[in-house]
KEMI-360486 format. One line per 2 residues: number of its first residue (from 1); their letters; for each residue x, y, z of C-alpha. Coordinates in pm, 1 decimal, padded with zeros to 6 digits, m for minus. Layout:
N
NUM	a	X/Y/Z | ...;
END
This chain:
445
1	mk	01958.9/m03418.8/m04350.6 | 01851.2/m03061.8/m04210.7;
3	sk	01784.1/m02794.8/m04422.8 | 02031.5/m02475.8/m04409.1;
5	nf	01887.0/m02126.7/m04370.5 | 02031.3/m01890.8/m04641.4;
7	gc	02010.9/m01537.2/m04602.4 | 02045.8/m01257.0/m04307.8;
9	ld	01795.1/m01335.1/m03982.3 | 01586.6/m01052.6/m04104.7;
11	fq	01552.3/m01216.1/m04440.4 | 01454.3/m01552.9/m04282.5;
13	qt	01217.7/m01405.8/m04029.3 | 01029.5/m01227.2/m04340.1;
15	qq	00984.9/m01556.0/m04477.4 | 00804.5/m01704.5/m04181.0;
17	lt	00455.0/m01735.9/m04208.9 | 00263.4/m01545.5/m03915.5;
19	rr	00000.5/m01732.1/m03740.4 | m00284.4/m01561.5/m03911.2;
21	ds	m00110.3/m01659.9/m04255.6 | m00101.9/m02029.1/m04139.8;
23	lr	m00455.7/m02045.4/m04032.2 | m00552.2/m01893.4/m04369.4;
25	ig	m00392.0/m02137.6/m04558.6 | m00490.5/m02449.8/m04367.8;
27	sl	m00839.1/m02336.5/m04318.8 | m00853.5/m02301.7/m04712.6;
29	ac	m00695.8/m02614.0/m04767.7 | m00978.1/m02766.9/m04561.5;
31	gf	m01271.4/m02616.1/m04776.1 | m01329.9/m02281.0/m04583.4;
33	sl	m01429.0/m01994.1/m04804.7 | m01257.2/m01707.5/m04778.0;
35	gq	m01571.6/m01531.5/m04642.0 | m01622.1/m01782.9/m04382.8;
37	ll	m01270.4/m01759.8/m04308.2 | m01258.5/m01389.2/m04250.6;
39	kl	m01582.4/m01444.7/m04078.3 | m01413.5/m01703.1/m03807.5;
41	ea	m01128.3/m01442.3/m03751.6 | m01381.5/m01129.5/m03656.2;
43	ap	m01566.9/m01363.7/m03423.2 | m01509.6/m01223.8/m03085.5;
45	kd	m01260.3/m01436.6/m02872.9 | m01459.9/m01463.8/m02555.2;
47	yk	m01290.0/m01745.8/m02382.2 | m01434.4/m01824.6/m02039.2;
49	sv	m01191.5/m01774.7/m01726.6 | m01165.7/m02047.9/m01489.0;
51	eg	m00946.6/m02041.9/m01204.0 | m00598.8/m02192.9/m01255.2;
53	pa	m00334.6/m02331.2/m01009.0 | m00231.0/m01935.3/m00915.0;
55	ks	m00555.4/m01860.3/m00710.0 | m00368.5/m01542.5/m00596.9;
57	vi	m00075.3/m01373.3/m00712.6 | 00153.6/m01137.3/m00507.2;
59	qi	00329.7/m00896.9/m00741.3 | 00654.6/m00714.6/m00568.7;
61	rl	00796.8/m00435.4/m00817.1 | 01125.3/m00326.0/m00739.5;
63	gg	01123.2/00044.1/m00902.0 | 01399.6/00162.5/m01092.2;
65	gv	01567.7/m00121.3/m01233.6 | 01740.3/m00409.1/m01065.6;
67	aa	02096.9/m00483.9/m01177.6 | 02069.9/m00871.3/m01245.1;
69	qe	02455.6/m00859.4/m01211.2 | 02384.6/m00798.7/m00837.9;
71	aw	02101.3/m00987.8/m00788.7 | 01950.9/m01273.8/m00975.6;
73	np	02226.1/m01348.1/m01239.4 | 02588.0/m01260.1/m01123.2;
75	kp	02902.7/m01303.7/m01309.0 | 03147.6/m01365.5/m01092.4;
77	es	03426.8/m01505.5/m01373.5 | 03415.2/m01190.6/m01571.4;
79	pl	03644.5/m00866.2/m01541.3 | 03577.3/m00671.2/m01233.4;
81	ey	03454.0/m00378.5/m01472.8 | 03154.4/m00603.9/m01572.1;
83	rg	03121.2/m00826.0/m01227.6 | 03076.9/m00536.0/m01002.5;
85	pf	03152.9/m00481.2/m00645.3 | 03006.8/m00824.5/m00484.4;
87	ga	03084.5/m01201.1/m00478.5 | 02792.9/m01443.3/m00499.7;
89	sk	02577.7/m01694.1/m00277.5 | 02564.8/m02054.5/m00329.6;
91	tp	02221.2/m02192.8/m00397.2 | 02142.0/m02557.9/m00321.1;
93	ip	02124.5/m02590.4/m00713.9 | 02466.5/m02686.4/m00864.4;
95	gi	02611.2/m02428.2/m01104.4 | 02360.7/m02145.5/m00996.8;
97	vl	02430.1/m01869.6/m00788.4 | 02261.8/m01563.2/m00666.5;
99	ge	02399.0/m01221.9/m00569.4 | 02627.2/m01182.7/m00232.3;
101	lm	02367.9/m00970.0/m00076.8 | 02077.7/m01244.9/m00119.5;
103	pe	02219.1/m01513.8/00096.1 | 01864.6/m01622.6/00241.9;
105	ta	01720.0/m01607.4/m00137.0 | 02012.9/m01850.7/m00200.0;
107	ki	01924.0/m02084.2/00070.2 | 01552.8/m02113.4/m00085.7;
109	ad	01683.7/m02087.2/m00488.7 | 01530.0/m02458.7/m00539.4;
111	kl	01165.6/m02330.8/m00466.9 | 01195.0/m02046.6/m00729.2;
113	tv	01141.7/m02021.3/m01084.0 | 01405.2/m01736.4/m01222.3;
115	vr	01408.5/m01591.0/m01566.1 | 01751.9/m01463.8/m01634.1;
117	si	01648.5/m01358.5/m02047.4 | 01411.7/m01118.4/m02047.4;
119	vg	01391.3/m00895.0/m02345.1 | 01277.6/m00546.1/m02309.3;
121	kv	01239.2/m00245.6/m02573.1 | 01310.4/00067.2/m02430.4;
123	pd	01561.1/00158.9/m02138.8 | 01283.3/00437.0/m02031.3;
125	hg	01151.4/00419.1/m01689.0 | 00777.0/00513.2/m01788.4;
127	qa	00793.5/00316.9/m02083.4 | 00972.6/00024.9/m01929.4;
129	ty	00717.3/m00011.8/m01634.5 | 00434.0/00031.6/m01862.8;
131	hv	00555.4/m00271.8/m02058.4 | 00636.6/m00463.8/m01780.9;
133	lr	00321.7/m00472.0/m01603.1 | 00085.3/m00448.7/m01885.6;
135	gy	00222.8/m00684.4/m02141.5 | 00210.8/m00437.0/m02426.7;
137	qi	00438.9/m00108.0/m02527.2 | 00304.7/00200.9/m02463.6;
139	tp	00090.4/00372.5/m02736.7 | m00100.3/00692.0/m02751.6;
141	al	m00393.8/00550.6/m02929.0 | m00480.9/00293.4/m02627.8;
143	kh	m00385.0/00251.8/m02264.4 | m00397.4/m00131.9/m02155.2;
145	pt	m00498.9/m00234.4/m01830.4 | m00252.8/m00421.6/m01593.0;
147	ig	m00259.4/m00775.0/m01482.0 | m00432.0/m00716.3/m01166.8;
149	tv	m00695.1/m00500.6/m01327.0 | m00771.4/m00797.5/m01563.9;
151	vn	m00788.2/m01051.1/m01292.5 | m01034.2/m00834.4/m01108.2;
153	he	m01245.1/m00796.6/m01430.3 | m01217.7/m01165.3/m01507.5;
155	fg	m01315.9/m01307.6/m01175.1 | m01399.8/m01037.1/m00918.0;
157	pr	m01375.9/m01035.5/m00538.3 | m01431.0/m01377.2/m00340.8;
159	sa	m01564.9/m01220.5/m00006.9 | m01615.6/m00834.8/00092.6;
161	lp	m01225.8/m00782.2/00040.0 | m01187.3/m00644.4/m00276.5;
163	ay	m01006.8/m00878.1/m00548.8 | m00735.0/m00648.3/m00612.8;
165	ia	m00544.3/m00454.7/m00338.7 | m00204.1/m00215.6/m00365.8;
167	ig	m00061.2/m00187.7/m00092.7 | 00046.8/00182.8/m00034.4;
169	qs	m00075.5/00374.3/m00342.3 | m00122.4/00322.3/m00710.0;
171	kd	m00241.7/00517.3/m01023.2 | m00369.7/00488.9/m01384.3;
173	et	m00405.8/00103.0/m01402.0 | m00729.0/00012.4/m01540.9;
175	gy	m00654.6/00130.7/m01928.4 | m00967.3/00075.9/m02149.2;
177	ls	m01149.2/m00134.2/m01877.8 | m01379.6/00072.7/m01642.2;
179	pq	m01193.6/00208.5/m01291.5 | m01424.8/m00007.0/m01085.7;
181	yg	m01167.8/m00283.4/m01200.6 | m00872.2/m00099.3/m01031.9;
183	pf	m00703.3/m00170.3/m00717.7 | m00811.6/m00098.7/m00356.8;
185	tt	m00539.2/00103.4/m00241.0 | m00440.2/00109.3/00129.7;
187	gg	m00267.9/00411.6/00134.2 | m00022.3/00456.3/00425.2;
189	dp	00265.6/00230.7/00510.4 | 00205.7/m00098.6/00727.6;
191	aq	00551.1/m00049.0/00846.9 | 00437.4/00281.7/01054.3;
193	ag	00309.4/00261.2/01384.8 | m00070.0/00283.0/01405.8;
195	fq	m00125.8/00176.7/01051.7 | m00486.6/00208.2/00959.7;
197	ir	m00650.6/00158.4/00617.4 | m00810.1/00529.6/00515.7;
199	dl	m01125.6/00388.0/00358.0 | m01230.2/00169.6/00629.5;
201	al	m01197.5/00412.2/00919.2 | m01512.3/00575.8/01067.7;
203	pd	m01517.4/00984.4/01058.3 | m01444.9/01102.0/01407.3;
205	gl	m01760.7/01123.7/01606.5 | m01917.9/00863.7/01368.7;
207	df	m01958.5/00550.2/01578.4 | m02103.8/00212.1/01420.1;
209	kt	m02468.7/00210.7/01522.4 | m02492.7/00572.1/01356.1;
211	fe	m02322.0/00441.2/01026.9 | m02566.2/00182.6/01006.0;
213	fr	m02878.4/00389.8/01076.5 | m02771.7/00633.6/00808.8;
215	qr	m02714.2/00336.2/00550.9 | m03069.5/00208.5/00596.0;
217	vr	m03192.8/00576.7/00568.1 | m02977.7/00629.4/00216.6;
219	ea	m03123.1/00299.7/00110.1 | m03482.9/00379.2/00165.3;
221	in	m03469.7/00714.8/m00006.0 | m03290.4/00546.6/m00343.6;
223	de	m03569.2/00278.4/m00337.0 | m03833.9/00534.4/m00361.5;
225	fr	m03659.2/00734.3/m00660.3 | m03622.6/00393.1/m00835.5;
227	kl	m04013.4/00373.9/m00814.3 | m04029.3/00713.2/m01012.0;
229	es	m03754.8/00572.8/m01274.5 | m03887.0/00423.3/m01619.8;
231	sq	m03540.3/00253.9/m01669.3 | m03220.4/00181.3/m01460.5;
233	sp	m03139.1/00427.6/m01241.2 | m02793.5/00551.0/m01214.6;
235	ld	m02861.9/00481.6/m00831.6 | m02790.8/00141.6/m00932.5;
237	tm	m02443.2/00214.0/m01009.4 | m02383.0/00409.0/m00732.0;
239	da	m02517.9/00174.4/m00499.5 | m02294.6/m00103.8/m00618.7;
241	yy	m02012.8/00101.5/m00495.6 | m02211.8/00191.6/m00160.1;
243	rk	m02257.3/m00174.4/m00109.1 | m01908.3/m00251.6/m00168.6;
245	ay	m01783.0/00010.0/00119.2 | m02044.9/m00061.2/00346.5;
247	dm	m01961.4/m00473.6/00327.5 | m01589.0/m00375.2/00395.2;
249	is	m01609.8/m00143.2/00664.4 | m01885.8/m00357.8/00847.6;
251	sp	m01705.7/m00702.3/00787.9 | m01496.2/m00836.4/01063.1;
253	qv	m01298.9/m01052.0/00798.8 | m01157.4/m00733.4/00633.0;
255	rn	m01064.5/m00564.9/00949.6 | m00880.4/m00879.4/01063.3;
257	af	m00687.0/m00917.3/00735.7 | m00520.0/m00614.7/00757.9;
259	dl	m00486.9/m00622.1/01110.3 | m00087.2/m00701.0/01159.5;
261	sq	m00130.3/m00691.6/01519.7 | m00249.4/m01023.1/01514.9;
263	es	00098.3/m01139.2/01437.9 | 00341.1/m01235.3/01664.2;
265	dk	00660.5/m01022.1/01724.0 | 00850.4/m01346.4/01649.0;
267	tk	00702.5/m01354.0/01292.9 | 00750.8/m00981.1/01241.2;
269	aa	01104.1/m01015.8/01349.5 | 01146.2/m01326.0/01106.9;
271	yg	01024.0/m01079.3/00794.9 | 01288.5/m00824.3/00911.2;
273	rg	01108.0/m00578.1/01145.7 | 01330.3/m00351.0/01327.8;
275	qf	01633.7/m00486.4/01136.7 | 01818.0/m00305.7/00829.9;
277	lq	01724.6/00047.2/00966.4 | 01381.6/00136.7/00834.9;
279	ag	01415.3/m00067.8/00509.4 | 01358.1/m00383.7/00684.8;
281	sq	01029.8/m00282.4/00829.5 | 00889.0/m00142.3/00506.9;
283	ag	01000.0/m00463.8/00288.6 | 00897.1/m00716.4/00577.5;
285	mr	00576.3/m00538.4/00669.1 | 00438.3/m00525.3/00340.8;
287	ml	00489.7/m00868.7/00247.4 | 00354.4/m01009.2/00585.1;
289	la	00042.0/m00812.8/00504.0 | 00052.1/m00926.7/00155.3;
291	rr	00062.3/m01274.5/00286.7 | m00239.4/m01211.6/00524.5;
293	lv	m00446.8/m01081.6/00233.7 | m00402.9/m01368.8/00015.4;
295	ea	m00460.1/m01624.4/00319.6 | m00806.2/m01407.8/00362.4;
297	gv	m00886.5/m01492.9/m00035.3 | m00779.1/m01159.0/m00226.2;
299	rf	m00690.3/m01275.3/m00585.1 | m00417.7/m01009.0/m00649.5;
301	vs	m00195.7/m00800.3/m00420.1 | 00100.8/m00584.7/m00540.3;
303	mt	00329.4/m00382.3/m00375.3 | 00651.4/m00189.2/m00423.4;
305	yg	00996.2/m00179.4/m00234.4 | 01284.8/00026.9/m00242.6;
307	ew	01459.5/00228.9/m00494.1 | 01654.8/00073.8/m00754.2;
309	dh	01776.0/00323.8/m01022.8 | 02136.3/00337.3/m00950.2;
311	hq	02330.7/00519.1/m01177.6 | 02612.0/00597.0/m00924.8;
313	ei	02721.9/00413.1/m00622.4 | 02556.0/00072.7/m00666.6;
315	ks	02760.1/m00100.6/m00371.7 | 02637.1/00115.6/m00099.4;
317	nf	02271.4/00138.8/m00274.5 | 02257.9/m00226.4/m00265.8;
319	el	02356.8/m00228.4/00092.8 | 02122.5/m00026.5/00164.2;
321	nm	01804.3/m00217.3/m00028.5 | 01886.9/m00551.1/m00062.6;
323	pa	01947.5/m00733.1/00270.5 | 01610.2/m00623.6/00383.6;
325	fd	01456.1/m00745.8/00077.6 | 01650.9/m01092.2/00084.4;
327	qa	01503.8/m01145.8/00441.6 | 01148.8/m01097.5/00392.9;
329	fa	01122.0/m01240.0/00061.2 | 01298.7/m01557.6/00145.7;
331	tl	01073.4/m01571.6/00457.8 | 00763.5/m01492.4/00243.3;
333	ir	00831.2/m01791.6/00034.9 | 00885.8/m02017.4/00347.0;
335	dl	00584.4/m01881.2/00531.3 | 00354.0/m01940.0/00233.4;
337	ed	00503.7/m02277.5/00189.9 | 00442.0/m02384.3/00572.3;
339	rg	00066.9/m02256.7/00531.2 | 00015.7/m02466.9/00249.3;
341	ll	m00035.4/m02153.8/00007.0 | 00284.9/m02144.9/m00207.6;
343	ks	00133.0/m02402.8/m00497.8 | m00188.7/m02186.9/m00518.0;
345	tl	00002.6/m01849.0/m00477.5 | 00221.2/m01716.1/m00766.5;
347	vw	00451.0/m01455.9/m00621.0 | 00654.4/m01249.0/m00888.7;
349	vv	00942.7/m00994.4/m00838.6 | 00971.5/m00752.9/m01117.5;
351	se	01144.4/m00487.1/m01212.9 | 01101.4/m00256.5/m01535.5;
353	mg	01478.0/m00298.5/m01690.6 | 01799.6/m00390.8/m01611.2;
355	rt	02138.7/m00229.1/m01586.1 | 02428.8/m00187.0/m01819.5;
357	pk	02702.9/m00433.4/m01842.8 | 02990.1/m00204.8/m01704.0;
359	vn	02999.5/m00031.3/m01433.5 | 03050.0/00344.3/m01504.4;
361	qv	03273.3/00602.2/m01396.8 | 03063.0/00671.0/m01069.5;
363	ag	03043.9/00328.9/m00934.6 | 02704.5/00258.9/m01102.8;
365	rd	02503.8/00131.2/m01381.2 | 02289.6/00268.6/m01618.9;
367	hw	01955.8/00189.9/m01783.3 | 01988.8/m00148.3/m02004.2;
369	sr	01671.2/m00300.3/m02129.0 | 01814.8/m00572.3/m02407.5;
371	vf	01811.6/m00848.2/m02120.1 | 01737.2/m00851.4/m01802.0;
373	sl	01615.0/m01073.4/m01499.7 | 01321.5/m01153.0/m01260.0;
375	am	01205.9/m01384.6/m01015.9 | 00881.6/m01611.4/m00953.7;
377	ag	00749.9/m01873.3/m00716.6 | 00447.0/m02096.8/m00666.0;
379	gg	00117.3/m02092.7/m00832.9 | 00206.7/m02389.4/m01080.8;
381	lk	00536.0/m02270.4/m01152.4 | 00843.2/m02523.9/m01210.8;
383	qg	01046.7/m02526.8/m00876.8 | 01414.6/m02439.5/m00883.0;
385	af	01424.9/m02366.0/m01265.9 | 01657.4/m02104.5/m01392.1;
387	yg	01547.3/m02024.4/m01744.6 | 01763.8/m01847.6/m02011.3;
389	ds	02070.4/m01650.8/m01922.9 | 02281.6/m01343.2/m02055.9;
391	da	02598.4/m01346.9/m02224.7 | 02940.1/m01364.4/m01993.9;
393	ts	02930.6/m00983.5/m01978.4 | 02551.0/m00917.6/m01951.2;
395	sd	02520.2/m00721.3/m02250.3 | 02271.5/m00953.9/m02458.9;
397	va	02066.4/m01274.4/m02433.7 | 02273.9/m01570.6/m02501.9;
399	qd	01995.7/m01836.3/m02433.6 | 01634.8/m01866.2/m02448.4;
401	gl	01538.3/m01515.5/m02505.3 | 01180.0/m01450.0/m02320.0;
403	pl	00984.8/m01158.8/m02454.7 | 00742.2/m00979.2/m02206.0;
405	ad	00449.1/m01071.9/m02437.6 | 00534.8/m01452.4/m02341.3;
407	lh	00566.1/m01395.4/m02007.7 | 00234.2/m01253.5/m01930.3;
409	tt	00057.7/m01515.8/m02155.2 | 00245.5/m01756.1/m01935.3;
411	ly	00121.8/m01566.2/m01583.0 | m00233.0/m01524.9/m01743.6;
413	kl	m00244.1/m01937.5/m01824.7 | m00144.1/m01998.8/m01480.2;
415	ig	m00394.0/m01770.2/m01324.0 | m00678.0/m01915.0/m01557.8;
417	in	m00707.1/m01681.2/m01814.4 | m00695.7/m01701.4/m02186.5;
419	ad	m00455.4/m01429.2/m02305.0 | m00597.4/m01453.1/m02642.9;
421	ke	m00942.2/m01299.5/m02501.9 | m01053.5/m01010.4/m02635.6;
423	lm	m01176.7/m00749.2/m02399.9 | m01369.6/m00455.3/m02531.4;
425	aa	m01234.4/m00077.5/m02504.7 | m01393.5/00238.4/m02591.9;
427	ga	m01605.3/00219.4/m02899.4 | m01671.9/m00136.9/m02884.6;
429	rp	m01330.6/m00216.5/m03000.4 | m01200.6/m00586.1/m02910.8;
431	ie	m00853.4/m00596.3/m02776.1 | m00676.6/m00890.6/m02676.1;
433	ii	m00585.4/m00947.1/m02338.6 | m00197.2/m00979.7/m02466.5;
435	dg	m00131.6/m00950.4/m02828.5 | 00081.0/m01273.0/m02995.1;
437	gk	00216.9/m01404.2/m02670.2 | 00279.8/m01789.7/m02608.7;
439	vv	00306.5/m01978.3/m02318.3 | 00662.9/m02096.6/m02169.2;
441	ke	00606.6/m02440.1/m02074.2 | 00954.4/m02524.2/m01987.3;
443	il	00874.5/m02270.3/m01680.3 | 00537.1/m02465.9/m01552.7;
445	a	00531.7/m02725.1/m01306.8;
END
């Protein structure tokens, strides 16, 4: 006979044991002294990171807050003021639909893993972006690293290519980790004609032969300074950066990875170049470059696309942004699978929050963090899994609410990093990569 729960939900939660409480009780029952237990708890959690099924990650950020009702979780049976201006696209999965403007993505829904029950905290762009990219809520006491930064810290590069590359710009990602673990940023936009990586181009008037000569002279001078130093020279640290820069500039592999001219016009068109106005080239060429980078061995690639803060005219804004994303994203997933890379590449499409259940008076939707959706594929995830759901009006979680700490813990698990591991912040302060998250086994292959 099942026992009944008494009292309100808040009361019931106060009666539940925390993980640490359970550990204490279990350990004391097994004969540990309190002192031994406290020592055990204080021991650093230094788990070794070993590559998981997700050998590489492509992070696609849709900044502003994508409306799940128009994208990953439409509600075609809801009243018009909740349903919004669009219908739905059927998928190969019975009972599952995507937004009307996502017909290509709908065709590959059986290759995706979509979570429709993400639980956010604060409907504010800055705070929500911090939370969704780092797995922690923002705090004035400490800045946390993003996933890409942690991956770089734990594994480092496989070759002359950096472990973490951000297509476009990036800022303030390393948190309490050293800046050396932040992303290499490409600058510019691969959709633009003559796109070139700014930090890989030699200055005007300097040929490669002269560059190599100057490199040898600098190394000789540094060697002489080191002979005069009684301890490790700061030059050693500087040299690490110089060597990394030199390796990149002198590496044919690096230049080839960034060279989109090696892709055929047919491939570029499949990704959407020249279609959907300029948006098609932006979405498509960024995703195509991301594919080339993971193919060349980059561990983590991030990119952004579009503007999704649609407080008004959500119909016209979605018509401007979504078709290009739909074409490029579906092509990326097919392309990775055709090349045998999807199983080893985790792709996740992330936005910091959702939008209000009701369409407002200016035909838009405002901020809503109580429940929203995101999509993933590959890298050890279960294909065709649509996890959780919101209620009929997209107001709240109806099934299997997923906190961001759990999502991040699951992503780290796929990458091969134990999210309980403690990294060292300033002042020799150990910080868990993610605090209190658990792996969501239902979405794992």
